[in-house]
Biotite code that builds the C-alpha atoms (Angstrom):
import biotite.structure as struc

atoms = struc.array([
    struc.Atom([83.307, 21.345, 33.586], chain_id="A", res_id=1, res_name="MET", atom_name="CA", element="C"),
    struc.Atom([84.032, 17.701, 34.218], chain_id="A", res_id=2, res_name="SER", atom_name="CA", element="C"),
    struc.Atom([81.254, 15.160, 34.036], chain_id="A", res_id=3, res_name="LEU", atom_name="CA", element="C"),
    struc.Atom([80.525, 13.287, 37.247], chain_id="A", res_id=4, res_name="ARG", atom_name="CA", element="C"),
    struc.Atom([78.917, 9.888, 36.929], chain_id="A", res_id=5, res_name="GLN", atom_name="CA", element="C"),
    struc.Atom([76.729, 8.421, 39.600], chain_id="A", res_id=6, res_name="ILE", atom_name="CA", element="C"),
    struc.Atom([76.988, 4.675, 39.171], chain_id="A", res_id=7, res_name="GLU", atom_name="CA", element="C"),
    struc.Atom([73.756, 2.924, 40.072], chain_id="A", res_id=8, res_name="ILE", atom_name="CA", element="C"),
    struc.Atom([74.354, -0.749, 40.878], chain_id="A", res_id=9, res_name="PRO", atom_name="CA", element="C"),
    struc.Atom([71.992, -3.231, 39.231], chain_id="A", res_id=10, res_name="ALA", atom_name="CA", element="C"),
    struc.Atom([70.640, -4.332, 42.613], chain_id="A", res_id=11, res_name="ASP", atom_name="CA", element="C"),
    struc.Atom([69.662, -0.721, 43.320], chain_id="A", res_id=12, res_name="ASP", atom_name="CA", element="C"),
    struc.Atom([67.873, 0.012, 40.060], chain_id="A", res_id=13, res_name="TRP", atom_name="CA", element="C"),
    struc.Atom([66.219, -3.405, 40.059], chain_id="A", res_id=14, res_name="GLN", atom_name="CA", element="C"),
    struc.Atom([64.815, -2.748, 43.544], chain_id="A", res_id=15, res_name="SER", atom_name="CA", element="C"),
    struc.Atom([64.233, 0.970, 42.856], chain_id="A", res_id=16, res_name="GLN", atom_name="CA", element="C"),
    struc.Atom([66.565, 1.897, 45.715], chain_id="A", res_id=17, res_name="ASP", atom_name="CA", element="C"),
    struc.Atom([67.541, 5.509, 45.053], chain_id="A", res_id=18, res_name="THR", atom_name="CA", element="C"),
    struc.Atom([69.741, 5.863, 48.144], chain_id="A", res_id=19, res_name="ALA", atom_name="CA", element="C"),
    struc.Atom([72.996, 6.383, 46.211], chain_id="A", res_id=20, res_name="VAL", atom_name="CA", element="C"),
    struc.Atom([71.524, 9.268, 44.190], chain_id="A", res_id=21, res_name="VAL", atom_name="CA", element="C"),
    struc.Atom([69.632, 10.672, 47.158], chain_id="A", res_id=22, res_name="HIS", atom_name="CA", element="C"),
    struc.Atom([72.663, 10.613, 49.469], chain_id="A", res_id=23, res_name="LYS", atom_name="CA", element="C"),
    struc.Atom([75.021, 12.097, 46.881], chain_id="A", res_id=24, res_name="THR", atom_name="CA", element="C"),
    struc.Atom([72.687, 14.984, 46.105], chain_id="A", res_id=25, res_name="LEU", atom_name="CA", element="C"),
    struc.Atom([71.744, 15.548, 49.753], chain_id="A", res_id=26, res_name="ALA", atom_name="CA", element="C"),
    struc.Atom([75.426, 15.920, 50.600], chain_id="A", res_id=27, res_name="ASP", atom_name="CA", element="C"),
    struc.Atom([76.026, 18.232, 47.632], chain_id="A", res_id=28, res_name="VAL", atom_name="CA", element="C"),
    struc.Atom([72.850, 20.259, 48.271], chain_id="A", res_id=29, res_name="SER", atom_name="CA", element="C"),
    struc.Atom([73.789, 20.934, 51.896], chain_id="A", res_id=30, res_name="ALA", atom_name="CA", element="C"),
    struc.Atom([76.185, 23.651, 50.737], chain_id="A", res_id=31, res_name="ASN", atom_name="CA", element="C"),
    struc.Atom([74.840, 26.077, 48.089], chain_id="A", res_id=32, res_name="PRO", atom_name="CA", element="C"),
    struc.Atom([78.339, 26.798, 46.743], chain_id="A", res_id=33, res_name="ALA", atom_name="CA", element="C"),
    struc.Atom([78.983, 23.085, 46.239], chain_id="A", res_id=34, res_name="VAL", atom_name="CA", element="C"),
    struc.Atom([75.537, 22.633, 44.677], chain_id="A", res_id=35, res_name="ALA", atom_name="CA", element="C"),
    struc.Atom([76.290, 25.443, 42.210], chain_id="A", res_id=36, res_name="ARG", atom_name="CA", element="C"),
    struc.Atom([79.618, 23.822, 41.344], chain_id="A", res_id=37, res_name="ALA", atom_name="CA", element="C"),
    struc.Atom([77.812, 20.542, 40.627], chain_id="A", res_id=38, res_name="TRP", atom_name="CA", element="C"),
    struc.Atom([75.048, 22.108, 38.501], chain_id="A", res_id=39, res_name="ARG", atom_name="CA", element="C"),
    struc.Atom([74.722, 20.335, 35.183], chain_id="A", res_id=40, res_name="GLY", atom_name="CA", element="C"),
    struc.Atom([77.647, 18.031, 35.860], chain_id="A", res_id=41, res_name="SER", atom_name="CA", element="C"),
    struc.Atom([76.057, 14.661, 36.623], chain_id="A", res_id=42, res_name="ILE", atom_name="CA", element="C"),
    struc.Atom([75.212, 11.717, 34.407], chain_id="A", res_id=43, res_name="ALA", atom_name="CA", element="C"),
    struc.Atom([73.443, 8.667, 35.780], chain_id="A", res_id=44, res_name="LEU", atom_name="CA", element="C"),
    struc.Atom([75.064, 5.371, 34.812], chain_id="A", res_id=45, res_name="LYS", atom_name="CA", element="C"),
    struc.Atom([73.070, 2.204, 35.285], chain_id="A", res_id=46, res_name="PHE", atom_name="CA", element="C"),
    struc.Atom([75.243, -0.878, 35.792], chain_id="A", res_id=47, res_name="ALA", atom_name="CA", element="C"),
    struc.Atom([74.720, -4.145, 33.954], chain_id="A", res_id=48, res_name="ASP", atom_name="CA", element="C"),
    struc.Atom([72.296, -2.876, 31.318], chain_id="A", res_id=49, res_name="THR", atom_name="CA", element="C"),
    struc.Atom([74.060, -4.682, 28.462], chain_id="A", res_id=50, res_name="ASP", atom_name="CA", element="C"),
    struc.Atom([71.907, -7.784, 28.996], chain_id="A", res_id=51, res_name="MET", atom_name="CA", element="C"),
    struc.Atom([68.554, -5.981, 28.844], chain_id="A", res_id=52, res_name="LEU", atom_name="CA", element="C"),
    struc.Atom([66.205, -6.941, 26.042], chain_id="A", res_id=53, res_name="GLU", atom_name="CA", element="C"),
    struc.Atom([65.157, -3.304, 25.563], chain_id="A", res_id=54, res_name="GLU", atom_name="CA", element="C"),
    struc.Atom([67.234, -1.375, 23.013], chain_id="A", res_id=55, res_name="HIS", atom_name="CA", element="C"),
    struc.Atom([67.256, 1.643, 25.291], chain_id="A", res_id=56, res_name="HIS", atom_name="CA", element="C"),
    struc.Atom([67.880, 1.010, 29.016], chain_id="A", res_id=57, res_name="PRO", atom_name="CA", element="C"),
    struc.Atom([65.447, 3.771, 29.993], chain_id="A", res_id=58, res_name="TYR", atom_name="CA", element="C"),
    struc.Atom([62.633, 1.648, 28.588], chain_id="A", res_id=59, res_name="LEU", atom_name="CA", element="C"),
    struc.Atom([63.273, -1.143, 31.100], chain_id="A", res_id=60, res_name="ASN", atom_name="CA", element="C"),
    struc.Atom([60.450, -1.151, 33.692], chain_id="A", res_id=61, res_name="PRO", atom_name="CA", element="C"),
    struc.Atom([62.829, -1.441, 36.661], chain_id="A", res_id=62, res_name="ALA", atom_name="CA", element="C"),
    struc.Atom([64.928, 1.492, 35.458], chain_id="A", res_id=63, res_name="ILE", atom_name="CA", element="C"),
    struc.Atom([61.861, 3.610, 34.686], chain_id="A", res_id=64, res_name="THR", atom_name="CA", element="C"),
    struc.Atom([60.550, 2.788, 38.164], chain_id="A", res_id=65, res_name="GLY", atom_name="CA", element="C"),
    struc.Atom([63.883, 3.829, 39.655], chain_id="A", res_id=66, res_name="PHE", atom_name="CA", element="C"),
    struc.Atom([63.810, 7.084, 37.689], chain_id="A", res_id=67, res_name="LEU", atom_name="CA", element="C"),
    struc.Atom([60.206, 7.782, 38.670], chain_id="A", res_id=68, res_name="HIS", atom_name="CA", element="C"),
    struc.Atom([61.132, 7.382, 42.307], chain_id="A", res_id=69, res_name="ARG", atom_name="CA", element="C"),
    struc.Atom([64.265, 9.535, 41.917], chain_id="A", res_id=70, res_name="ALA", atom_name="CA", element="C"),
    struc.Atom([62.311, 12.404, 40.327], chain_id="A", res_id=71, res_name="TYR", atom_name="CA", element="C"),
    struc.Atom([59.552, 12.066, 42.921], chain_id="A", res_id=72, res_name="THR", atom_name="CA", element="C"),
    struc.Atom([62.062, 12.308, 45.767], chain_id="A", res_id=73, res_name="GLU", atom_name="CA", element="C"),
    struc.Atom([64.259, 14.905, 44.039], chain_id="A", res_id=74, res_name="LEU", atom_name="CA", element="C"),
    struc.Atom([62.000, 16.984, 41.767], chain_id="A", res_id=75, res_name="PRO", atom_name="CA", element="C"),
    struc.Atom([64.915, 19.348, 41.043], chain_id="A", res_id=76, res_name="TYR", atom_name="CA", element="C"),
    struc.Atom([67.097, 16.505, 39.682], chain_id="A", res_id=77, res_name="LEU", atom_name="CA", element="C"),
    struc.Atom([67.430, 18.222, 36.284], chain_id="A", res_id=78, res_name="LEU", atom_name="CA", element="C"),
    struc.Atom([69.405, 20.968, 38.061], chain_id="A", res_id=79, res_name="TYR", atom_name="CA", element="C"),
    struc.Atom([72.251, 18.517, 38.637], chain_id="A", res_id=80, res_name="PHE", atom_name="CA", element="C"),
    struc.Atom([72.048, 16.425, 35.471], chain_id="A", res_id=81, res_name="LEU", atom_name="CA", element="C"),
    struc.Atom([74.175, 17.351, 32.483], chain_id="A", res_id=82, res_name="ASN", atom_name="CA", element="C"),
    struc.Atom([71.775, 18.670, 29.836], chain_id="A", res_id=83, res_name="PRO", atom_name="CA", element="C"),
    struc.Atom([73.837, 17.541, 26.834], chain_id="A", res_id=84, res_name="GLU", atom_name="CA", element="C"),
    struc.Atom([71.670, 15.190, 24.781], chain_id="A", res_id=85, res_name="ARG", atom_name="CA", element="C"),
    struc.Atom([74.228, 12.385, 24.716], chain_id="A", res_id=86, res_name="GLU", atom_name="CA", element="C"),
    struc.Atom([74.236, 12.218, 28.531], chain_id="A", res_id=87, res_name="ASN", atom_name="CA", element="C"),
    struc.Atom([70.540, 11.354, 28.627], chain_id="A", res_id=88, res_name="GLY", atom_name="CA", element="C"),
    struc.Atom([69.157, 13.805, 31.196], chain_id="A", res_id=89, res_name="ALA", atom_name="CA", element="C"),
    struc.Atom([65.957, 14.441, 29.282], chain_id="A", res_id=90, res_name="LEU", atom_name="CA", element="C"),
    struc.Atom([65.612, 10.746, 28.513], chain_id="A", res_id=91, res_name="ASP", atom_name="CA", element="C"),
    struc.Atom([65.772, 10.035, 32.255], chain_id="A", res_id=92, res_name="THR", atom_name="CA", element="C"),
    struc.Atom([63.007, 12.533, 32.892], chain_id="A", res_id=93, res_name="PHE", atom_name="CA", element="C"),
    struc.Atom([60.736, 11.386, 30.075], chain_id="A", res_id=94, res_name="PHE", atom_name="CA", element="C"),
    struc.Atom([61.318, 7.741, 31.058], chain_id="A", res_id=95, res_name="ALA", atom_name="CA", element="C"),
    struc.Atom([60.355, 8.582, 34.641], chain_id="A", res_id=96, res_name="SER", atom_name="CA", element="C"),
    struc.Atom([56.894, 9.645, 33.507], chain_id="A", res_id=97, res_name="ILE", atom_name="CA", element="C"),
    struc.Atom([56.425, 6.873, 30.939], chain_id="A", res_id=98, res_name="GLY", atom_name="CA", element="C"),
    struc.Atom([56.756, 9.134, 27.922], chain_id="A", res_id=99, res_name="ALA", atom_name="CA", element="C"),
    struc.Atom([59.442, 7.203, 26.030], chain_id="A", res_id=100, res_name="LEU", atom_name="CA", element="C"),
    struc.Atom([58.461, 4.686, 23.400], chain_id="A", res_id=101, res_name="CYS", atom_name="CA", element="C"),
    struc.Atom([60.676, 2.415, 21.373], chain_id="A", res_id=102, res_name="GLN", atom_name="CA", element="C"),
    struc.Atom([60.780, 1.988, 17.633], chain_id="A", res_id=103, res_name="THR", atom_name="CA", element="C"),
    struc.Atom([63.037, -0.408, 15.755], chain_id="A", res_id=104, res_name="ASN", atom_name="CA", element="C"),
    struc.Atom([65.779, 2.197, 15.626], chain_id="A", res_id=105, res_name="GLU", atom_name="CA", element="C"),
    struc.Atom([65.437, 4.546, 18.584], chain_id="A", res_id=106, res_name="ALA", atom_name="CA", element="C"),
    struc.Atom([63.466, 5.760, 21.566], chain_id="A", res_id=107, res_name="ALA", atom_name="CA", element="C"),
    struc.Atom([61.089, 8.677, 21.093], chain_id="A", res_id=108, res_name="TRP", atom_name="CA", element="C"),
    struc.Atom([59.093, 10.916, 23.386], chain_id="A", res_id=109, res_name="VAL", atom_name="CA", element="C"),
    struc.Atom([55.336, 10.634, 23.081], chain_id="A", res_id=110, res_name="ILE", atom_name="CA", element="C"),
    struc.Atom([54.332, 14.285, 23.516], chain_id="A", res_id=111, res_name="TRP", atom_name="CA", element="C"),
    struc.Atom([51.018, 15.407, 24.966], chain_id="A", res_id=112, res_name="SER", atom_name="CA", element="C"),
    struc.Atom([49.751, 18.313, 27.034], chain_id="A", res_id=113, res_name="ASP", atom_name="CA", element="C"),
    struc.Atom([50.219, 16.229, 30.194], chain_id="A", res_id=114, res_name="ASP", atom_name="CA", element="C"),
    struc.Atom([53.804, 15.374, 29.237], chain_id="A", res_id=115, res_name="ILE", atom_name="CA", element="C"),
    struc.Atom([54.477, 19.036, 28.490], chain_id="A", res_id=116, res_name="GLY", atom_name="CA", element="C"),
    struc.Atom([53.042, 20.084, 31.850], chain_id="A", res_id=117, res_name="SER", atom_name="CA", element="C"),
    struc.Atom([55.182, 17.522, 33.681], chain_id="A", res_id=118, res_name="ALA", atom_name="CA", element="C"),
    struc.Atom([58.288, 18.653, 31.772], chain_id="A", res_id=119, res_name="TYR", atom_name="CA", element="C"),
    struc.Atom([57.664, 22.315, 32.588], chain_id="A", res_id=120, res_name="TYR", atom_name="CA", element="C"),
    struc.Atom([57.039, 21.394, 36.242], chain_id="A", res_id=121, res_name="ALA", atom_name="CA", element="C"),
    struc.Atom([60.415, 19.617, 36.363], chain_id="A", res_id=122, res_name="ALA", atom_name="CA", element="C"),
    struc.Atom([62.127, 22.633, 34.787], chain_id="A", res_id=123, res_name="LEU", atom_name="CA", element="C"),
    struc.Atom([60.376, 24.885, 37.301], chain_id="A", res_id=124, res_name="THR", atom_name="CA", element="C"),
    struc.Atom([61.557, 22.690, 40.193], chain_id="A", res_id=125, res_name="ALA", atom_name="CA", element="C"),
    struc.Atom([65.127, 22.907, 38.881], chain_id="A", res_id=126, res_name="ALA", atom_name="CA", element="C"),
    struc.Atom([64.781, 26.683, 38.489], chain_id="A", res_id=127, res_name="ALA", atom_name="CA", element="C"),
    struc.Atom([63.410, 27.063, 42.015], chain_id="A", res_id=128, res_name="GLU", atom_name="CA", element="C"),
    struc.Atom([66.282, 24.989, 43.392], chain_id="A", res_id=129, res_name="PHE", atom_name="CA", element="C"),
    struc.Atom([68.721, 27.218, 41.474], chain_id="A", res_id=130, res_name="ALA", atom_name="CA", element="C"),
    struc.Atom([67.283, 30.355, 43.065], chain_id="A", res_id=131, res_name="VAL", atom_name="CA", element="C"),
    struc.Atom([67.490, 28.799, 46.535], chain_id="A", res_id=132, res_name="LYS", atom_name="CA", element="C"),
    struc.Atom([71.171, 28.024, 45.871], chain_id="A", res_id=133, res_name="CYS", atom_name="CA", element="C"),
    struc.Atom([71.847, 31.562, 44.653], chain_id="A", res_id=134, res_name="GLY", atom_name="CA", element="C"),
    struc.Atom([72.271, 30.332, 41.085], chain_id="A", res_id=135, res_name="ASP", atom_name="CA", element="C"),
    struc.Atom([71.050, 31.613, 37.727], chain_id="A", res_id=136, res_name="ASP", atom_name="CA", element="C"),
    struc.Atom([67.724, 29.871, 37.132], chain_id="A", res_id=137, res_name="TRP", atom_name="CA", element="C"),
    struc.Atom([67.557, 31.075, 33.522], chain_id="A", res_id=138, res_name="VAL", atom_name="CA", element="C"),
    struc.Atom([70.869, 29.366, 32.724], chain_id="A", res_id=139, res_name="ALA", atom_name="CA", element="C"),
    struc.Atom([69.581, 26.140, 34.258], chain_id="A", res_id=140, res_name="VAL", atom_name="CA", element="C"),
    struc.Atom([66.414, 26.176, 32.151], chain_id="A", res_id=141, res_name="VAL", atom_name="CA", element="C"),
    struc.Atom([68.309, 27.291, 29.034], chain_id="A", res_id=142, res_name="ARG", atom_name="CA", element="C"),
    struc.Atom([70.356, 24.099, 29.239], chain_id="A", res_id=143, res_name="GLY", atom_name="CA", element="C"),
    struc.Atom([67.188, 22.185, 28.396], chain_id="A", res_id=144, res_name="TYR", atom_name="CA", element="C"),
    struc.Atom([64.862, 24.608, 26.655], chain_id="A", res_id=145, res_name="GLU", atom_name="CA", element="C"),
    struc.Atom([65.430, 27.592, 24.370], chain_id="A", res_id=146, res_name="GLN", atom_name="CA", element="C"),
    struc.Atom([61.853, 28.762, 23.881], chain_id="A", res_id=147, res_name="ARG", atom_name="CA", element="C"),
    struc.Atom([61.528, 32.279, 25.297], chain_id="A", res_id=148, res_name="GLN", atom_name="CA", element="C"),
    struc.Atom([57.945, 31.781, 26.445], chain_id="A", res_id=149, res_name="SER", atom_name="CA", element="C"),
    struc.Atom([59.009, 29.029, 28.858], chain_id="A", res_id=150, res_name="ILE", atom_name="CA", element="C"),
    struc.Atom([61.203, 31.512, 30.718], chain_id="A", res_id=151, res_name="PHE", atom_name="CA", element="C"),
    struc.Atom([58.241, 33.833, 31.145], chain_id="A", res_id=152, res_name="GLU", atom_name="CA", element="C"),
    struc.Atom([55.994, 30.981, 32.313], chain_id="A", res_id=153, res_name="GLU", atom_name="CA", element="C"),
    struc.Atom([58.540, 29.703, 34.828], chain_id="A", res_id=154, res_name="ILE", atom_name="CA", element="C"),
    struc.Atom([59.247, 33.213, 36.088], chain_id="A", res_id=155, res_name="ARG", atom_name="CA", element="C"),
    struc.Atom([55.521, 33.738, 36.723], chain_id="A", res_id=156, res_name="GLU", atom_name="CA", element="C"),
    struc.Atom([55.374, 30.509, 38.744], chain_id="A", res_id=157, res_name="VAL", atom_name="CA", element="C"),
    struc.Atom([58.479, 31.455, 40.736], chain_id="A", res_id=158, res_name="LEU", atom_name="CA", element="C"),
    struc.Atom([57.006, 34.880, 41.505], chain_id="A", res_id=159, res_name="VAL", atom_name="CA", element="C"),
    struc.Atom([53.666, 33.328, 42.516], chain_id="A", res_id=160, res_name="ALA", atom_name="CA", element="C"),
    struc.Atom([55.496, 30.962, 44.878], chain_id="A", res_id=161, res_name="ARG", atom_name="CA", element="C"),
    struc.Atom([57.437, 33.847, 46.404], chain_id="A", res_id=162, res_name="GLY", atom_name="CA", element="C"),
    struc.Atom([60.761, 32.506, 45.148], chain_id="A", res_id=163, res_name="VAL", atom_name="CA", element="C"),
    struc.Atom([61.375, 35.579, 42.967], chain_id="A", res_id=164, res_name="LEU", atom_name="CA", element="C"),
    struc.Atom([60.284, 39.150, 43.492], chain_id="A", res_id=165, res_name="LEU", atom_name="CA", element="C"),
    struc.Atom([57.749, 40.551, 41.045], chain_id="A", res_id=166, res_name="ALA", atom_name="CA", element="C"),
])
């Protein structure tokens, strides 16, 4: 699978204008076969971040605001993002909810029950989107999480919502 980058111009992330991401994914999502082909293939690239004072661009308030808005508008965004650690999908999510903190050497996730609930909700949204596209929701979740109990929890939610049969 080839990695597709969505370039987010500095003016867009500084003003929290998610139109480029929203339009790209709306076009892709319009056709389930195309959506399936794009699953896990996107990396977000923020332009002009080399001048930021933050060591990690996802700690910049304008970028975190952009990400918060993107995940609010597209709760299934993890479906499309490439789950490989080096592509930053989970960092985008955790930044969007204010769960990243910076140390001298790296950015870390501050974990709490609320952060865990938000993470599982995002995985559930991606799983639900997968089902609606005729895709394998377990494979989508497995890209991010290996814990068997999460699959059972998400399945229960999908059944309760009528997305999956009991």
